[in-house]
C-alpha positions as CSV (number, residue, x, y, z in Angstrom):
1,M,11.8,30.7,-0.9
2,E,10.1,28.7,1.6
3,R,9.3,25.2,1.5
4,Y,6.6,23.3,3.8
5,V,7.4,19.4,4.3
6,A,4.4,18.3,6.3
7,F,4.4,14.7,8.5
8,D,1.6,12.7,9.0
9,I,3.0,10.6,12.3
10,G,1.7,7.6,13.1
11,D,2.7,4.5,15.2
12,K,3.4,2.4,11.7
13,R,3.7,4.5,9.4
14,I,4.8,8.5,8.9
15,G,3.2,10.1,5.7
16,V,4.9,13.0,3.6
17,A,3.6,15.3,1.5
18,V,5.3,18.6,0.2
19,S,3.9,22.3,-0.6
20,D,4.2,23.0,-4.4
21,P,6.7,25.6,-5.4
22,F,4.2,28.6,-4.6
23,N,3.3,27.4,-1.6
24,T,-0.2,27.4,-2.7
25,Y,-1.2,23.6,-2.0
26,A,0.1,20.3,-0.8
27,L,1.4,17.1,-3.0
28,P,1.3,14.0,-1.3
29,S,5.0,12.7,-1.4
30,E,5.7,9.1,0.3
31,T,5.2,6.6,3.0
32,Y,8.1,6.1,5.7
33,F,7.2,2.7,7.2
34,R,8.7,2.7,10.5
35,R,11.4,0.8,12.1
36,K,12.8,2.2,15.6
37,F,12.3,5.5,17.2
38,S,16.1,7.0,17.1
39,E,15.9,5.3,13.3
40,D,13.0,6.9,12.7
41,V,13.7,10.9,13.7
42,A,16.6,10.8,11.7
43,A,15.2,9.5,8.6
44,I,12.3,12.1,9.1
45,A,14.8,14.8,9.6
46,R,16.5,13.6,6.6
47,I,13.4,13.4,4.5
48,A,12.6,17.1,5.3
49,S,15.9,18.2,4.7
50,E,16.2,16.4,1.1
51,K,12.8,18.0,0.5
52,G,14.3,21.3,0.8
53,A,12.1,21.8,4.2
54,T,12.6,25.6,5.4
55,V,9.5,24.8,7.8
56,I,8.1,21.4,9.4
57,V,4.5,21.0,9.6
58,C,3.6,17.9,12.0
59,G,0.3,16.8,12.4
60,L,-1.2,17.0,16.1
61,P,-3.8,14.4,16.6
62,V,-6.7,15.5,19.6
63,N,-9.9,14.1,20.3
64,F,-13.0,15.2,18.4
65,D,-13.4,18.1,21.6
66,G,-9.8,19.3,21.1
67,T,-8.3,17.4,24.0
68,E,-5.6,15.6,24.6
69,S,-5.1,11.9,23.7
70,V,-2.7,8.7,24.4
71,Q,-1.6,9.5,20.8
72,T,-1.1,13.2,21.4
73,V,1.4,12.5,23.7
74,K,3.0,10.1,21.3
75,T,3.3,12.4,18.3
76,A,4.5,14.7,20.9
77,K,7.2,13.0,21.6
78,F,8.1,12.4,18.5
79,I,7.9,16.0,17.3
80,D,10.0,17.3,20.5
81,A,12.7,14.5,19.7
82,L,12.9,15.9,15.9
83,K,12.7,20.0,16.8
84,E,16.4,19.1,18.7
85,V,18.1,17.1,15.0
86,V,16.7,20.0,12.6
87,S,17.7,23.3,11.7
88,V,14.5,24.4,10.7
89,P,11.2,26.1,12.6
90,V,8.5,22.4,13.7
91,V,5.4,23.8,13.8
92,C,2.1,21.5,14.8
93,E,-1.3,21.2,12.8
94,D,-4.6,20.1,14.3
95,E,-4.8,16.5,12.2
96,R,-8.2,16.2,13.1
97,F,-10.3,14.0,10.3
98,T,-7.1,13.9,8.1
99,T,-6.7,10.3,8.0
100,K,-10.8,10.0,7.5
101,M,-10.5,12.4,4.2
102,A,-7.7,10.5,3.2
103,H,-9.4,7.1,3.0
104,E,-12.5,8.6,1.9
105,T,-10.5,9.9,-1.1
106,L,-8.9,6.5,-1.9
107,I,-12.2,4.7,-1.6
108,S,-13.8,6.9,-4.1
109,E,-11.4,6.3,-6.5
110,G,-11.4,2.8,-6.2
111,M,-8.6,2.1,-4.4
112,Q,-8.1,-1.6,-2.9
113,R,-7.9,-1.8,1.2
114,G,-4.5,-3.3,0.5
115,K,-2.9,-0.9,-1.3
116,R,-4.3,2.0,1.0
117,K,-2.1,1.7,3.3
118,F,0.6,2.6,0.8
119,Y,-1.3,6.4,-0.2
120,V,-3.4,7.2,2.9
121,D,-0.7,8.1,5.1
122,A,1.0,10.7,2.7
123,L,-2.5,12.0,1.4
124,A,-3.5,12.3,4.9
125,A,0.3,14.8,5.3
126,A,-1.2,16.5,2.2
127,N,-4.3,17.2,4.1
128,I,-2.5,18.7,7.1
129,L,-0.5,20.8,4.8
130,D,-3.4,22.0,3.0
131,G,-5.0,23.3,5.9
132,Y,-1.6,24.7,7.4
133,L,-0.8,26.5,4.1
134,A,-5.1,27.9,4.3
135,K,-4.4,29.3,7.0
136,K,-1.2,30.9,6.4
137,K,-2.5,32.7,3.1
138,K,-5.5,34.2,5.6
139,G,-3.1,35.2,8.0
140,E,-3.8,33.1,11.2
């Protein structure tokens, strides 16, 4: 049985989401607070393994027009390092607007600004994974 684990990779935090047992929707899981690049890669690989990932989905930030940004390059470097230490496929998914949607959701639910940083990245990872699962369902 397949299990998808998604990561929203940021400079300070990495959001984690997992698919439900039937791979129909994503569940926000946790937020990992970054320390050092090599430690972060190892920690994310460990989280993926602990969650039973058979496929890892990483959000890839691009500009509004689809072109690469500085953040795209940094995230791609992290993804490349992750691919070197895991034994499951790692795929990229466009993450445009996923963090904005996550912030809007938390604001609409009345969450205070100080608390949002603990949840926004996991919710963004869930948005990334939902997008990936929707494409997979359509056969894209």
